N, C-alpha and C positions, 0 to 999 in steps of 0.2 A: 777585660780580656776578651779577645775575639776567638771563639771556639770554632774548630773546623766544621763547615756545613756540608762538605762533600762526603760521599759514602766512603767509609774507611776501607783500606786494602783488605781483600779477602785472601787468607792464606789457606792453601789446600790442606795443610797439616797443622792448622791452628790448635792451640790447647783446648779450645771449647769443644773440639771433636775428638778429644783424646780417648774417651771411653769407647765411643763407637769405632774408632780406628783400631783399637785393640781387640774388639770382638769380631770385627769384620775387616780383615786385612785388605781385601780388595775394594773396599768402599771408596777410597780416595780416587783411584783411576776410573771407577764406575761413575762416580758423581761428576767427574770432569766432563762427561759426555752431555750433561744437561745444563741449561742456563741457571744462573743464580735465582733463588726464589726471593720474592719481596718479603720484607720483615712483617711478622704478624703483630697484632695489637699489643700482645704482652711483651714482645721483644721491643717494640717502640716505646712502651711505657718504661721498660727497664733502661733503655737508652737515655730517656729524659732524666731519670733519677741519677744515672752516672754523670750526666752533664751538670746537674746541680751540685753533685758531690765534688766534681773537678773544680767548678767555679768557686765553691765555698773554700776549698783547701788552697787553691792558687791565689785567690784574692783575699784570703784570710778574713772572710766574713761568715757570720753565723748563717746557717741555711734558712733560719726563720726570717732573716732580713730580706730575702728574695720573694717572700710571699706577696702575690699580686703582680710581680714582674713577669713579663713575657720573654722567654729565652728561646733561642734557636739552635738546633743542631742538625745533623744530617738526616734526621727523621722528621724534621719540620718544627713548627713553633708550638710552644706549650706555655701555659700560665702556671706558675708555681703556686700550689695550694698547701694548706696546713698539713694534710696527711703526708704529702711527699716530703715536706721539710722535716717532719717528725721522724720519718724513716731515715733520711740522710743524716739527721742529727746523731743517730746511733753510730754511724761510721766516722763522723767527724770527732765525736767524743773518744772513740777507740784510738784514732790517730793521735790526738792530743795527749791522751793518757800514755800511749806507748812511747811517744817522743820523750816524755818526762822519765819514763822507766828506763829507756835505753841510754839516756844520759847525753852529755855534751859530745858534739861531733856527729850526731846521728843525721844522716841525709834522708830527705823525703823526696820521692819521685812519684808523680801522679800521671796515670794514663801513659805509661812508658812502653815503647817498642822493645821487645826482647826477642833475640834471635837464638833459638834453641839449636838449630841445625848447623850453625856456622862452625862450631867446634868439631862437628863430625862430618862436615862436608855433605850435609843433607839439605837439599833445597826445599823451599816452601814450608819449612818447619819454624814458624814464628808466630807472634801474637802481640797483644797489648795488655800489660799487667795494670790492674787498677791502682794498686798502692804498693810501693817498695820502700821499706825502711831498712837502712844499713848503717851500722856504726863501724868505721874502719879501726877505731881504737880498741874495740872489744871483739871484732870479727863476728858480730851477730847480724843475721839476715832474716828479715820478716817479710813475707809476701801476704797481702790481704786482698781477697776478692769479694766484691760487693754483689749480693744476690737480692733482687727485688721481688722474687717469686715466693710462693708458699710451700712448694715441695722442698722438704728439708734436704739440704746438701751438707756433706761433711768435708772437713779440711784435708783429709788424706787421699783425695781422689787423684786420678791420673792428670786431670786438668791442672790442679794446683801444683802438683809435682813438676809438670812441664814449665809452668810459669817460674817456679823456683829454679829449675835448671837454667832457664834463659837468663834470669837475674844474676845467678852465680857466674854465668859466662862473662858478664860485664866486668867482673873482677877475677880473672882467671888465675892470678898469682896468689890469691888469698887462701888461707887454710881456715875455713869457717869453723868456729867453735860451737855455733848454734845455728840451725836452719829451722825456721818455723813457718808454717802455712796457716792462714786464718780465713775462715768464712764469716762474713758479716751479713746476717740475714734478719732484718728487723721483723719480718712477718712470722718468724719462728719465735714467738713470745717466750717460750719455755727456755730457749737457749740461743739468743740472737747472735752471740759471738762465740764461735767454736774454734779451738786452737789445737794444732798438732805439731809436735816437735819430732824432727827426723834425726834419728841417731846416724852416726857416720856410716855404719854398715848397712842400715836400711836404706839410706839415701843412695849409696853406691849401687846396691843390688837392684833397686827399683829404677834407677836412672838407666842402668844397662838394659833392663827389660824394655824401657820406653824407646831406647835407641834401636833395639832389635825390631820393635813394632814399626818405627818410622822407616827403617830400611825395607821391611817387608811391604809397606804401603806403596813403595815404588816398583814392586815386582809385578810385571804383567800377568804372572801366573798365580798371584795371590788369590786365595779362595774368597767367595762371598758367603756370608752367613746372616740370615734374617733373624730378627728378634725385636725386642722393645727399643733397642738402640737405633733402629731405623727411623725413629720419629723425625729427627732433624736432618737426616741425610739428604743431600741434593738429588740422589737417584730415586728417591721415593716419589711417586708410586710405580715407576717404570722398571725398577731393578728386576731382572729376570729371576733371581733367587727369591726375592720377596714375593713375587707373583706366584711362582711355583710352590713355595712353602705354604703360602696362605691358602691357595686352592687345595692343596693336599690335605691340610688340616680340616677344612670345612667340607671336604668331599663326603658325601653320604648324608650330611645333616639336612640337606634340602631335597633329598630324593623324594619323588612323588609329591612335591609341594608346589602349588601354583605360584607363578612369579608375578602375582598381581601387585605385590608391595603393600597389601593390606595387613592389618594385625592378624587376620585369620590365616594368612599364608606363612606365618612364623612357625617353625617346627615346635612340636610340643616339648616342653621342658618340665619333667616331673621326676619322681623317685625311680622311674624305670631306667634312667640313665645310669650305667655302671660307674662306680667311683673312679675307676681308672680313666674312663672316657671323660668324666667331668674334670678331672685334674688336667688332662690333655687340653681340653678346651679352655680352661682357666689360664693355663700357661700361654696359650696363643692369643687370648682375648685382647691384651693391650696392643699387640702387633696388628691383629686383624682390624681392630677399631681404628687405629691410626691410619692403616692402609686405606680403609673405606673413606676416612675423612680426606685423605690426600686425593682419592679418586674424585670426590665431589669438587675439590678445589681445582683439579685439572679440568674437569668438565666446564666449570665456570670460566676458566682461563680460555678455553677453546671458543666458547660463545663470545667472549670479549674481543677475541681476535678475528671474529667473523666466520668461525667454523661451527656448523650446527652439529649437535649430537642427536642422532635419530631417536625419536620417541620422547624427547625432552625439550623443555623451554625454560627461559629465565623470567622470573617475576619478582616484584618487590615484596619482601616479607612485611609482616605487621610492624608498625612503628607507633610510638606514643608522642603526643603533643608536647611541646616545650616552649618556653618563652623565647621571643625573637630578639631580645636585647640583654646586655649584661646586667648583673644584679643591682649595681648602684643606680643606673639609669631607670631600671624597672621599678625600684622602690619609689623613686621620685615621681615617676609617671603614675603609678597606682595611687600614691598619696594625692596627686593633683586631681585624680578622678574620684576622690572621696573615700578611698579605702585606706584607713590608718595602718601604721606599721604593725600594731598589735594584732590586726586581722590578717595581714599578708605574710607575716613572719612567724616562725615557731622556734622556740629555744630547745635545743637537744643537749643532754649531758654528754660530755666527751667520753671516749672509751677509757678503760682503766689505764692502758698504756699511755694515752695522751695526757691523762692527769698526772701519772707518775713521772712523765718527762718534763713537767713544768719546772722552771728554774727554782721557784719558791719551795716546791716540794723537796728538791734536792738538799735544801738547807734545813729541813725539818730534823727534829731529834728522832732517835731510833724508836722511842715510845710512840711518837705521833705517826711515824711510818708504819709501825705495827698496827695501830688503830685503823689506818687507811687500808692495810692489807686485809683486815677482817671484813671490810665492806665488799671485797671482791671474791667471787667464786668462779671456778672453771669447770663446767660440766663435762662429762665424758663425751668424746666424739662419737659420731655415728658408727655403727658396726660396718666393717668392710672386710672382705676376704682378700688376703694378700699371700704371696709365697711364704713358705716356712722360713726362708732365709732372710726375710725382710726384718728391719729393726722394729722393736716394739714388743711388749709382753703380750702373749697370747691370752685371749679371753676364754675362760673355761666354762663349759656348760654342763649342767647336771640334768641328764635326761629324765631322772626320776621325778624332778620337779614338775614335769609335764603331766604326770599321772596322779598328782595329789588330789584327793577328794573325788576321784573318778569312781563311780559305783561299780562293784564287781558284777560281771554277768551272771545270770542264773545258772545253776549247775546243769539243768536240763532244758532243752528247747525243742518244741514240737517241729515237725517237718514243715508245717504251714508257716511257723514263725521264721524258720530258716529261709524259706522262700521270700518272705516279706523283707527280711534283713538284706538278702542278696540284691533285691530290687533297689532298696534305699541306698546301698553303698555302691551300686553299679557293678557288682561282681561279674555279672554276665555281659558287661559292656566294656571291659578293659581291653584295649587293643594290645597286640604284641608289639609294643613300641620299641624301636631301636634308635640309637643316636650315634 
């Protein structure tokens, strides 16, 4: 099968931008003022996995059978490796299992264009659905979206709903008895396949809301709103609302701070920052961080097009040495030079997920699988501060534990001792810090 190698059509109101379009109604027309951005390395890697998934399903081959082959898509050439094949295997297994469960007559469509706006006479509202499964005998519709990243995505998002709306438009006369959206995310080892069933009422209400958003996106007076949703917007970092809101948030933090860019020029962060101010800064941190990243990308782009940025230059960053030939030829070359394979190669145990995905393990008895599970442990992740609304159980801290075994201070202290303690703890040197 020859896969398309040209850049796919970019739709101004594609489902991938659904969340951002709902939070910033004016983003569509604002982004149209800027040229399309090139794909980042993670987006390119995701495209390659989608290509392997498409080939595997269309050509009816196991993804593992492509290991070592070089494939080409609109983001370039790539060689299929074991880890990519293992991730795509999760999606292929889901499709095969779902086809059996949905029964005779189920239709499978891969990388299918869906036009959401056609039914509502809204232009530029379309996209490409990864997997569509529909059985006209039972009126069951399943939309599955493959995600190759690590940030956990859930199946009831506006993006998945819009894909579902577009797929249902292909069969406008059907009265669907079940509408299901699925996220396939192999890197979410805890829950790699997540499912959401839309009731009739919920589907209709949310669909109407998405139509209202799409209509508002075409309104020249639609407002701009900056936030974490700005990350993939085409107007970032030049959007006037993003610039204004970002500068307002950080205003005052760098007052009286030299602009040398050295660690010493960073504003002091300590217990003197009021809780309310800390919350405000944390709320803005993802947006500010992404905006600064986009600023650096824009600066590099200007250098690459011959425009200098006053006070800055471009250099090559640090790199590491690597072998100048592929592994097969390299092994032979090293062996011919007197370096045996036992000295040039090392054996590494595969990850738990890779072991569990082996075909022979799938045929094991439950008892043997239980024994394997006992060999695996999953440590707690690193602590991180997130909004209260974020998914995940809060980690509770007991402040009393900080004072266990701390000796009690003496009941009386001389004035000389007080002076000594104030010097040790810098009591006389604490600035009136504000943030």
